[in-house]
N, C-alpha and C positions, 0 to 999 in steps of 0.2 A: 243478905250484904248490908253492913252498916253504912250510915251516910257518912260523907266525908265531912270532917270537921274543918271549917275555916273562920278566919276571923275577919271581922268587917271593920272599917273604920268610918265612924259616923261623923259627919259634919256638926260643927259646932252649932250651927243652926238647927233649932229644933222643929222647924217647919215640917209637918209630916209630908208636905207635898214633895220635899226635896228627897226624902229617903226612897228613891226609886232604883231599880236595878241598875239602871245605866249610870247612876252616879256613885255606886259603890267601888271603892278601890281595892283591888286584891292584894294581900300582903304574901310575901314568900313564906314558905311552910317554915316552921319553927325547927331548928336543928336539934338533933338528939344529943346524947354524951359522946358517943362515938366520934361525930363529926365534929364536936367541939374540941376534943382531944387531937384530931388531925389538924385542925386550924391553928391549934397552940404550937404545935410543933413546927410548922410550916413558917410560923411567924419568928419562932426562935432561929430557925435556918437563915432565913432570910436577913435577920438582924446579924447573925454571925458572918454571912457572906459580905454584908455591907462592911462591917468592921475589917474583915480580911482585904477587901479592895482598898479600903482607907489605908491599911497599914502597909500594903504593896504597892501603894500609888507612888510613891518617889521611886522605888525601885524599879518598877514597870516602865516609869518614865525614862530614867537612865539607860535601861536596857534598850528600850525603843529608840532612843536617841542613837546609841551606838550601831544598832542595826541599819538606821538610816544612813548614818554617815559611812558605814562600810559599803552599803549598796550605792552611795553616791559617788564612791571613788571608782576611777576606771578600772578596768581589769588589768592586771599586770602583763606586761608584754615581754615575753621571753627574750633574752639576749639573741642576738642573731650569731648563728655557730660560725665559727671561723672556716673560711673556703680553704680547702687543701688544694694548694696550686703545684704541689711536687710533680705530679705526673705531667702537667702543662709545661712547668719549666724544663723538665728533661727532653720533652719532644722538641720544645722551640730551640734549646741550646743545640741538640743534636742536628736539626735542619739547618741552623746558623753556620755550624761547622760544615755542612755540606755544600752549601752556597757559597762560601769562601773558597773552598778547595775547588770546587767546579769553576769558579770566576778566574781562579788564577790559571787553571790548566786548560781552560778553553780558549781555542783560537778561532780566527776568522773563517777558517774552512769548515768548521763543524760547530755551530754555536747553537745547536738544537738542545744540548744538554742543558745549558744556561736557560735558554728560553723556556724550558720546561720547569724551570723554578721561578723565574721572574719573567712575566709574560711582556711587561714593559721594558725590558732590558735593552739598552742600546748596544747592539752588536756591531755596529760600523767601526767603532773604535777599539775593537779587541785586538789583542797582540796577535802577530804572526807565529812568535814562539812562545810556547807554554813556559810557565815557571814551574820548578820542582817544590812541591809542598810536602813536608812531613810534620808530625806531630801537632796536629791540630787539638786545640782544647779551648773550652769556653774559660774566658778570663774575667767576665763579670756579666751579670743579667740583672735587670730591673724591669718593673712595669711602668710605663709612662702613658697616662690617657687611654688605658685600654690596649695598648701596643707594647710588644716588649722589644727592648733595647739590649741586644747581646753584643758583647765584645769578644771575639774571638782571637786568639794567640796562634801562631803558626810558624814554624821554621821554615822561611823561603830562600831559594837560591835562584838568582837572576842569570841573565845571559853573560853577565861579566864573571860568573862564578862566585860571585858575593853571597854569602849565607850569613842571615841574621834573624833575629826573633821580631816579627812583625805583628801588628794589631789591627783588627779591623772591625769596625762597628756596622751591625746589621739591624734594621728594623724589621720586626717579625710579627705577623698578625696571626692569631689563633682563634678560630671559630668552628664550633661545632666538629670538633675533632681534626679540622684541617688547618694546614700553615700554609702562610705564603710570604715571601719576602716583599716588602714595598719598593724598595730601591736596591741598586748595586750596593755591595760593601763599599764602606767608606774607610780609607787608612788613617789611624788616629794614633796619637802618642801612647806608649806604654803608661799603665797606672803609676803613679808617683811612690818613690821609695823614701820612706822617713829616714832623714839625715840625722845622725847623733844619737839614735836609739843605742841605749847601752843596757846590759844587764846590773843587777845590783850586787854583784860579787866584786869586792874591793880588796878583801885581805889575801894575800898570797901565803899558800899553805906549802910547806916543804914536803915534796912527794916521798921523801925517805922517812917521814915521821909515822908513828902508828896509824894515824888517821890516812896519810898517803898511801901506805902499804895495804891497808884495809880495802880501799877504793881501787887499787891497781890489781890485787887479787881477784875481787868480786868481779871486775870487769873482764878478766882473761877467763874466768869460770862461765860468766853469762854470756859472752859472745864467741869466745875462742875454745870452749869446751875443755878447759884447762882445770880440772878438780871439780868440786861439788860447791855450787854457788850457795846452798842453803847453810853453810857454815858460817857465812858472812852476814846473814839476815838476822834481824831481831826476832825473836821467838813469837810466833804467830804469823808473821808475813810469809805469804806463799809468792813465788815467783818461779816461772816455766822459763827455763833457758833456752836460747835459740838451738834447734835441731833441724838439719845438721848445722853445725857451727859455720858461719860463714867466712870465719878468720881463723888463722893459725896462733896468733898472738896479739897483744894489744900492749904498746909502751905509753906511759903517761908522760906528757911534756909539761903539763901546768895544772894546778889546782887552785881555785879561788873560791874564797868562802864569803858568804853573806855578811854584809854590815860594814865596819870601818875597816881601816887598813892595819888594825892590830890582828894578828893571828890568834886562832883559838888555843886553848890550853893544851900542853901535851898530854898530861894526864887528867882526863876530865872527870867532874863529878857525875856519879851514876844519875841517869835521867836527863842530862844534859842534851838537848838536839841542836843541830847545825845544818845549814843548808849549803850545799857546795857545787861548783861546776866543774867537772873533770874534763880536761882537753887532752887529746891523745891521739895515736896512729895505731889503726888497726891493720894487721899485715895479711894479705892473701899469700903473694909470693914475694919474692925479692924485687919484682919488676911491678907488682901491683900493690897498692896500699889506699887506705882511705883514712881521711881526718874524721874524728868522731868527737862529739861532745854529749856529756851525759850530766843532767841537773839531778842531785842526789839529796836526800835527807838522811842524816845519820843519828843514832842515837846512842850515849854512852851507856855501858853496863858492864858492872864487874871490872871496871879499869880499862875496858876495850872498846872501841867503835864498832857499831853494827848498822848495816844498812837497813833502814825502816821504810823507806819509799823511794820509787823512781818517780820524781816529779813529773807532772804532766806539762808544766810550763816553768821556765827558769824564773828567779827573782827578778823583778823589773825595778829598774833605778827610778828613785822618787825626784820630781823636780824640786830643786832647792834655790833659795835666794842666793845671791852673790855672798852675802855676809854669812850665810850658815854653810856654804860650799866648802870651806877650809876648816870647819869647827870639827874638832876629833868626835868621833862617834862611839857607842858602846861595844862592848866586847861582843863578837858576832855570836858566840855560843849562847844558847838559852839557858836558862837554868831550869831544874826539874819542875818547878811550879808554874813556869810561864806558859802562854797560850802557844799551840802548835799550829801551823799551817800545813801540816802533814796531810796528803790525801788519805782517804779513809782506806782505800786499798791500792795496790800497786798493779799496774798493768802487766799483761802476762807476756808481753813482747814489745819489740822496739823496731822502728823503722831502720833499715840500714842502707847505705848507698849501693 
């Protein structure tokens, strides 16, 4: 075995007494060529990594800041879902009707039915004679501070044989699927009726004009079963007639058109639209008739008027200032390029008296 070669560093002092084994400093072994190559590659990699960190430093700072801001924001709270109270409203409304009818028909001799609905009911003042009650219905209902306030309408006949439509207010509490009336019903006034509400049909239309004839023939086919109603409809419009027909005939009494007092043109331009209100009398027998009103939209095509919509609501009159109320308005018929308020589709039936 060959001896190990090592380098010794000798102190600058040449005193031979100092050259002792304990004073000799061992140097690390000298690296060979392979170790030198590895060290050089490591140095280059370290340099590249340093440059990369310097280059990405600003980007990293920005990304880090964004991440910090996002983490600092409170988590999004989902919007509270709307509570469906349709079932609760139906239960409360039905119960309020029961309370009103029971209250009006309960007498002093048998108050148990009323006490079952209102535990704190004062039965000492109950009537000796029951009222006659028919056609109860919910006239209004709203939630007030966790309690339902229900207005019930009913046709009531008293001991004087006087029959009238009366209204009663009932406070009802709904909790855990059960209902209770807090007090006896309170008679209240009927809901107000808007005075002076009018439609926006101002122009009188002669029922003998082509427009009037189209409307009359259509209504006779639609609700009286006289002929094919599709003959009077705009192409593409589908309308199911009333079957069986509830009337034998319909007689027009008046037609009014939307807009000013000026009637529409007798010979319309193709594509012109007009909205009208047709009033008439539907006949069942000589002794039984019904007044009817239909809001219609008509469109001109090939020189004739056709029904393009059975309007869901009539045209409402616009509030006008005193100065503008007497000013003449435009011709009610719309030009082909004007905007239309015709519904997208037409209902398949209408309510008849």
